[in-house]
C-alpha positions in Angstrom: 40.5 -58.4 -21.6 37.6 -56.1 -20.8 38.0 -52.5 -22.1 37.3 -50.0 -19.4 38.8 -47.1 -21.2 36.6 -44.1 -22.3 34.5 -44.9 -25.3 31.9 -42.9 -27.2 29.0 -44.9 -25.8 27.2 -41.7 -24.7 23.5 -41.4 -25.6 21.5 -38.3 -26.3 19.9 -36.9 -23.3 16.3 -38.2 -23.0 15.3 -36.0 -20.1 14.4 -32.8 -21.9 11.1 -34.0 -23.2 8.2 -35.5 -21.3 6.9 -38.6 -23.3 3.4 -38.7 -24.4 1.1 -41.4 -22.8 1.2 -43.3 -26.1 5.0 -43.6 -26.0 5.5 -43.9 -22.3 6.3 -47.6 -22.4 8.8 -47.4 -25.2 12.5 -47.4 -24.6 15.2 -47.6 -27.2 17.1 -50.9 -27.5 20.2 -49.2 -26.2 18.4 -47.9 -23.1 16.8 -51.3 -22.4 20.2 -53.0 -22.7 21.7 -50.4 -20.4 19.0 -50.9 -17.8 19.5 -54.6 -18.0 23.3 -54.3 -17.3 22.7 -51.9 -14.4 19.9 -54.0 -13.0 21.8 -57.3 -13.1 24.8 -55.5 -11.4 22.5 -54.5 -8.6 21.2 -58.1 -8.4 24.7 -59.3 -8.0 25.7 -56.8 -5.4 22.8 -57.6 -3.2 23.1 -61.3 -3.7 26.7 -61.3 -2.5 26.0 -58.9 0.3 22.9 -60.7 1.6 24.5 -64.2 1.3 27.1 -63.1 3.9 24.4 -61.9 6.3 22.2 -65.0 5.8 25.1 -67.4 6.3 26.7 -65.5 9.2 25.8 -68.3 11.7 27.9 -70.7 9.5 30.6 -68.2 8.5 31.4 -67.1 12.1 32.6 -70.5 13.4 34.7 -71.0 10.2 36.6 -67.7 10.4 36.8 -67.0 14.1 37.5 -69.1 17.2 34.4 -71.4 17.7 34.0 -71.1 21.4 30.3 -70.3 21.5 27.8 -70.2 18.6 26.2 -66.8 19.5 29.6 -65.1 20.0 30.9 -66.5 16.6 27.7 -65.2 14.9 28.1 -61.8 16.4 31.7 -61.7 15.2 30.5 -62.5 11.7 27.8 -59.8 11.9 30.5 -57.4 13.2 32.5 -58.1 10.0 29.2 -57.6 8.0 29.0 -54.1 9.6 32.7 -53.4 8.8 31.8 -53.5 5.1 29.2 -50.9 5.7 31.7 -48.6 7.4 33.7 -48.4 4.2 30.7 -47.5 2.0 31.2 -43.7 2.5 34.8 -44.1 1.3 33.5 -45.8 -1.8 31.1 -42.9 -2.3 33.8 -40.3 -1.8 36.4 -41.9 -4.1 34.3 -43.6 -6.8 31.5 -41.0 -6.7 33.9 -38.2 -7.4 35.5 -40.3 -10.1 32.0 -41.0 -11.7 31.3 -37.2 -11.8 34.7 -36.6 -13.5 35.3 -39.4 -15.9 31.7 -40.7 -16.4 29.5 -43.5 -15.1 30.4 -46.4 -17.3 33.9 -47.1 -16.2 33.1 -46.8 -12.5 30.2 -49.3 -13.0 32.7 -51.8 -14.4 35.1 -51.3 -11.6 32.4 -51.8 -9.0 31.5 -55.2 -10.4 35.2 -56.3 -10.7 35.7 -55.6 -7.0 32.6 -57.5 -5.9 33.1 -60.6 -8.1 36.8 -60.9 -7.2 36.4 -60.6 -3.4 33.4 -62.9 -3.4 35.6 -65.6 -5.0 38.3 -65.0 -2.5 35.9 -65.5 0.4 34.6 -68.7 -1.2 38.1 -70.3 -1.3 39.7 -68.9 1.9 40.7 -71.7 4.3 39.0 -71.8 7.8 40.4 -70.6 11.1 41.2 -74.2 12.0 43.5 -74.3 9.0 45.3 -71.0 8.8 44.4 -69.4 12.1 43.8 -65.6 12.4 44.7 -65.1 8.8 41.3 -66.4 7.8 39.6 -63.6 9.7 42.1 -61.0 8.3 41.3 -62.1 4.7 37.6 -62.0 5.4 37.8 -58.4 6.8 39.9 -57.2 3.9 37.4 -58.6 1.4 34.5 -57.0 3.2 36.3 -53.7 3.1 36.7 -53.9 -0.7 33.1 -55.0 -1.0 32.0 -52.0 1.1 33.9 -49.7 -1.2 32.2 -51.4 -4.2 28.7 -51.4 -2.8 29.2 -47.8 -1.6 29.0 -46.7 -5.3 27.0 -49.5 -7.0 23.5 -49.0 -5.6 23.4 -45.2 -5.7 25.3 -44.7 -9.0 23.5 -47.4 -10.9 20.1 -45.9 -10.0 21.3 -42.4 -10.9 22.7 -43.8 -14.2 19.3 -45.5 -14.9 17.4 -42.3 -14.1 19.6 -40.4 -16.5 19.1 -43.0 -19.2 15.3 -43.1 -19.0 13.0 -40.5 -20.5 11.7 -37.8 -18.1 8.6 -38.8 -16.3 9.6 -42.5 -16.1 11.1 -42.3 -12.6 8.5 -44.6 -11.2 9.3 -47.3 -13.8 13.1 -46.9 -13.1 12.4 -47.2 -9.3 10.4 -50.4 -9.9 12.8 -52.0 -12.4 16.0 -51.3 -10.3 14.3 -52.4 -7.1 13.1 -55.5 -9.0 16.6 -56.5 -9.8 17.8 -55.7 -6.2 15.1 -58.0 -4.9 16.0 -60.7 -7.4 19.4 -60.6 -5.8 18.0 -60.9 -2.3 15.6 -63.7 -3.5 18.5 -65.6 -5.1 20.5 -65.3 -1.9 17.7 -66.8 0.2 16.8 -69.4 -2.5 20.4 -70.6 -3.0 20.9 -70.8 0.7 17.7 -72.7 1.2 18.3 -75.2 -1.6 21.9 -75.8 -0.3 20.7 -76.4 3.2 17.8 -78.6 2.1 20.1 -80.7 -0.2 23.1 -81.2 2.0 21.8 -80.5 5.5 22.6 -78.1 8.3 25.8 -79.9 9.4 27.4 -79.9 6.0 26.4 -76.3 5.5 28.3 -75.4 8.6 31.4 -77.3 7.5 31.7 -76.5 3.8 28.3 -76.0 2.1 28.2 -72.3 2.9 30.9 -71.8 0.3 28.6 -72.9 -2.6 26.5 -69.7 -2.6 29.7 -67.6 -2.7 31.1 -69.5 -5.7 27.8 -69.0 -7.5 27.9 -65.3 -6.8 31.5 -65.0 -8.1 30.6 -66.7 -11.4 27.5 -64.5 -11.8 29.7 -61.5 -11.3 32.0 -62.3 -14.2 28.9 -62.7 -16.5 27.6 -59.3 -15.4 31.0 -57.8 -16.0 30.8 -59.0 -19.6 27.3 -57.6 -20.1 28.3 -54.2 -18.7 31.0 -53.6 -21.4 28.4 -51.8 -23.6 26.8 -49.6 -21.0 25.9 -46.2 -22.5 27.5 -43.1 -20.9 25.1 -40.5 -19.7 27.6 -37.8 -18.6 28.5 -35.9 -21.7 32.0 -35.0 -22.7 31.5 -31.3 -22.0 30.0 -32.1 -18.6 33.0 -34.2 -17.7 35.4 -31.5 -18.9 33.7 -28.9 -16.7 33.9 -31.1 -13.6 37.0 -31.0 -11.4 37.3 -32.5 -7.9 37.1 -28.9 -6.5 33.9 -28.0 -8.4 32.3 -31.3 -7.5 32.9 -30.9 -3.8 32.0 -27.3 -3.9 28.6 -28.2 -5.4 28.1 -31.0 -2.8 28.9 -28.4 0.0 26.2 -26.1 -1.4 23.7 -29.0 -1.3 24.6 -30.2 2.2 21.0 -30.3 3.3 20.2 -32.6 0.5 23.0 -34.9 1.5 21.7 -34.9 5.1 18.2 -35.8 3.8 19.7 -38.6 1.7 21.5 -40.0 4.8 18.2 -40.4 6.6 16.1 -41.4 3.6 18.5 -44.2 3.0 19.3 -45.0 6.6 15.7 -45.5 7.8 14.9 -47.7 4.8 18.0 -49.8 5.3 17.6 -50.2 9.0 14.1 -51.6 8.3 15.4 -53.7 5.4 18.3 -55.3 7.3 16.2 -56.0 10.3 13.8 -58.0 8.2 16.3 -59.6 5.8 19.2 -60.3 8.1 18.6 -59.4 11.7 15.3 -61.4 12.2 16.6 -64.5 10.4 19.9 -64.4 12.3 18.0 -64.0 15.6 15.7 -66.9 14.7 18.6 -69.3 13.9 21.1 -68.3 16.6 18.9 -66.9 19.4 15.8 -69.0 19.2 17.4 -72.1 17.5 14.8 -72.3 14.8 15.3 -74.9 12.0 17.6 -73.2 9.5 15.8 -74.8 6.5 12.5 -73.4 7.6 14.0 -70.0 8.2 15.5 -70.0 4.7 12.2 -71.1 3.2 10.4 -68.1 4.8 13.1 -65.6 3.8 12.7 -67.0 0.3 9.0 -66.3 0.4 9.8 -62.8 1.6 12.1 -62.4 -1.4 9.3 -63.4 -3.8 7.0 -60.7 -2.2 9.7 -58.1 -2.7 10.3 -59.1 -6.3 6.7 -59.0 -7.3 5.8 -56.0 -5.1 8.6 -53.8 -6.5 7.4 -54.5 -10.1 3.8 -53.6 -9.2 4.8 -50.5 -7.2 7.0 -49.3 -10.1 4.0 -49.6 -12.5 1.7 -47.8 -10.1 4.2 -45.0 -9.4 5.2 -44.5 -13.0 4.3 -41.0 -14.2 3.2 -40.0 -10.7 4.7 -37.8 -8.0 7.7 -39.5 -6.3 7.5 -37.0 -3.5 4.0 -38.0 -2.6 4.6 -41.7 -2.9 7.7 -41.4 -0.7 6.0 -39.5 2.1 3.1 -41.8 2.3 5.2 -45.0 2.3 7.6 -43.5 4.9 4.7 -42.6 7.2 3.5 -46.2 7.0 6.9 -47.5 8.1 6.6 -45.8 11.5 3.9 -48.0 13.0 4.6 -51.2 11.0 8.1 -51.6 12.4 6.6 -52.4 15.8 5.4 -55.8 14.3 8.7 -57.3 15.3 7.7 -57.1 19.0 5.5 -60.0 18.3 8.5 -62.3 17.9 9.8 -62.6 21.4 10.0 -66.4 21.9 10.8 -69.5 19.9 8.3 -70.5 17.3 8.5 -70.6 13.6 4.9 -69.4 13.3 5.6 -66.2 15.2 8.7 -65.6 13.1 6.7 -66.1 9.9 4.0 -63.7 11.0 6.5 -60.9 11.8 8.6 -61.5 8.7 5.8 -61.6 6.2 3.5 -59.1 8.0 6.0 -56.3 7.6 6.9 -57.2 4.0 4.3 -54.9 2.3 5.6 -51.7 3.9 9.1 -53.0 3.4 8.7 -53.3 -0.3 7.0 -49.9 -0.5 10.0 -48.2 1.1 12.7 -50.2 -0.6 11.3 -49.6 -4.1 11.4 -45.8 -4.0 14.2 -44.6 -1.7 17.1 -44.7 -4.3 15.3 -42.7 -6.9 14.1 -40.3 -4.3 17.7 -39.8 -3.2 18.8 -39.3 -6.8 16.1 -36.6 -7.2 17.7 -34.4 -4.5 21.0 -33.8 -6.3 21.8 -32.1 -9.7 23.3 -34.2 -12.4 26.8 -32.8 -12.3 27.4 -33.8 -8.7 24.9 -36.6 -8.4 27.4 -39.4 -8.4 29.3 -37.9 -5.4 26.4 -36.4 -3.5 24.1 -39.4 -3.7 26.8 -41.9 -3.0 28.1 -39.9 0.0 24.7 -39.7 1.6 23.9 -43.3 0.7 27.2 -44.6 2.1 26.9 -42.7 5.4 23.2 -43.7 5.8 23.9 -47.3 5.2 27.0 -47.4 7.3 25.6 -45.6 10.3 22.1 -47.0 10.3 21.8 -50.0 7.9 25.1 -51.8 8.6 24.6 -51.8 12.3 20.9 -52.8 12.3 21.2 -56.5 12.2 23.9 -56.6 14.9 22.0 -54.1 17.0 18.8 -56.2 16.8 20.5 -59.4 17.8 22.4 -57.7 20.6 19.3 -56.0 22.0 17.5 -59.3 21.9 20.2 -60.9 23.9 19.7 -58.2 26.6 15.9 -58.6 26.5 15.6 -55.1 25.1 14.0 -55.9 21.7 11.5 -53.1 22.1 14.2 -50.5 21.7 14.9 -51.4 18.1 11.5 -50.5 16.6 11.5 -47.2 18.5 14.9 -46.5 16.9 13.7 -47.3 13.4 10.5 -45.2 13.9 12.6 -42.2 15.0 14.8 -42.6 11.9 11.8 -42.7 9.6 10.3 -39.6 11.2 13.6 -37.7 10.8 13.9 -38.8 7.1 10.5 -37.1 6.4 11.5 -33.9 8.2 14.9 -33.6 6.4 13.4 -34.5 3.0 10.8 -31.8 3.2 13.5 -29.3 4.4 15.8 -30.2 1.5 13.0 -30.1 -1.1 12.0 -26.7 0.1 15.5 -25.3 0.2 17.2 -26.8 -2.8 14.4 -28.3 -4.8 14.3 -31.6 -6.6 16.1 -32.4 -9.9 14.4 -35.6 -11.1 10.6 -36.1 -11.3 8.2 -34.0 -9.2 
């Protein structure tokens, strides 16, 4: 039985002293182990989340009436979006809890929810066997996964930032994004290997369950590793925090929450368009070979993994603000690359998917640390998770569905305009929040 009771795993604050260049690369074994547990949890969350999106063309006909392939796929993507709708609730409930009782126990609870629900999805009978109950169970699992993911990504990054020495925010951004992209890569790789091994027909019938079973097993391993996570919220800090004081602080920093919504939302809209929307459109709309699509999304995953590590090294010890602003400006023109993919052809799909990958990895590496920097420590769990949850729910969770739907109406050009506007607003609100409230991590 895993112990999720309060334990004295707290570590001395390492954010009071800027490390010398000689010691910049040195972390204590406890901090390294903590970063590993947090990072692997991120990898699991994103693996489970992305597998659902990548396999939506197979999941839809199994959980909903299989009258028409595109309709079933859109139903599955709608359920994909339902999970996003509950991320703000996860931020509100579990974020407040994290600011009151500490980070460690909430991090354990998050992994428990994700691993358990992933296993349930893997073993749930199809619509042909139990009728509408299959869809009901699927939706219920996605709701719980939305609550879990609503706290996992923002709190794990905040936790990592609090563990690491001051001035190492670039490294934290790189290492946490590295693990996120490992999860995305594994989702694509496992889907590709399964499809290549058993074929598209078997994937549609039963093979789609294999990646979910793998994710569930991975989750229980991560749960074991997280038992020894250090606690960064000190006992006196927890004692001073009540629900009233936490939400009073969040209210005073409302502009920072608004900035986080758009910082996260613009990055996630771009991300889900590339990682879920475009592959789903290729398979369902343009009838591309699923094995070839999975191969290309796997290559994209490799670029994200390697790129996040490199960017973390480059940004380490440098201004996160400057890096964020430059990378976000680059996102505005690059999102229009998707307009090149308007007709069937795996070459066109590859050009768009890989052509936008560099700007994608630049934005996805930094946005969570940038969000954490906008909130003070005592309300960081709640404020960042709330902004993150709303941003992902409103803009990220609807991106893949919106892209496929607009494509079916021959209005594909609307989507890049939409993402460009979101990116522009994120810059405006970030600058306003930085000027009004300041930043609390990095410079």
